[in-house]
ZAZA-722866 format. One record per residue (C-alpha): x, y, z; residue number from 1. Coordinates in steps of 0.05 Angstrom, whole numbers. Layout:
<pts>
PT      c1      c2      c3  seq
PT       X       Y       Z  NUM
...
</pts>
This chain:
<pts>
PT      c1      c2      c3  seq
PT     341    -790     125    1
PT     341    -723      89    2
PT     408    -688      86    3
PT     420    -616      62    4
PT     477    -624      12    5
PT     486    -551     -11    6
PT     549    -517       9    7
PT     553    -464      36    8
PT     488    -474      74    9
PT     432    -427      53   10
PT     424    -362      90   11
PT     366    -360     139   12
PT     307    -319     116   13
PT     305    -249     147   14
PT     253    -235     200   15
PT     192    -199     173   16
PT     165    -139     208   17
PT      96    -149     238   18
PT      68     -89     199   19
PT      56     -92     125   20
PT      81     -22     105   21
PT      60     -30      33   22
PT     -13     -34      54   23
PT      -7      24     103   24
PT      26      74      57   25
PT     -37     100      23   26
PT     -80     110      86   27
PT     -22     142     123   28
PT      -6     188      64   29
PT     -79     208      61   30
PT     -79     228     134   31
PT     -14     266     128   32
PT     -38     305      68   33
PT    -105     321     101   34
PT     -70     344     164   35
PT     -19     386     129   36
PT     -72     419      84   37
PT     -91     461     144   38
PT     -21     488     152   39
PT      -4     512      82   40
PT     -31     568      37   41
PT     -97     558       0   42
PT     -70     539     -68   43
PT     -22     487     -39   44
PT     -78     461       6   45
PT    -122     451     -55   46
PT     -68     409     -88   47
PT     -59     370     -23   48
PT    -134     356     -21   49
PT    -134     330     -93   50
PT     -75     285     -78   51
PT    -107     262     -13   52
PT    -170     243     -51   53
PT    -127     201     -98   54
PT     -93     168     -38   55
PT    -161     154      -6   56
PT    -184     119     -70   57
PT    -121      78     -72   58
PT    -128      58       1   59
PT    -201      38     -12   60
PT    -178      -4     -71   61
PT    -134     -44     -23   62
PT    -196     -67      13   63
PT    -230     -95     -49   64
PT    -212    -164     -75   65
PT    -172    -166    -139   66
PT    -224    -175    -193   67
PT    -214    -203    -262   68
PT    -254    -149    -296   69
PT    -303    -172    -349   70
PT    -257    -228    -372   71
PT    -300    -282    -338   72
PT    -366    -246    -348   73
PT    -420    -289    -381   74
PT    -492    -274    -396   75
</pts>
């Protein structure tokens, strides 16, 4: 028989939300920046488009498996 001997008993783990917000932040930020680029002056819209491009690259990087670079490369 296995008995939990710690006192006070451990706290139950908190419930996790069904959405993984860390993975959704880059695509959502990309869409927000692209949508708001139509509402602001031209110079600010240009900055928003550059930042949206960066966010799009980061969201695409989430889809790729984590590589080890050339560390395991052999010819």
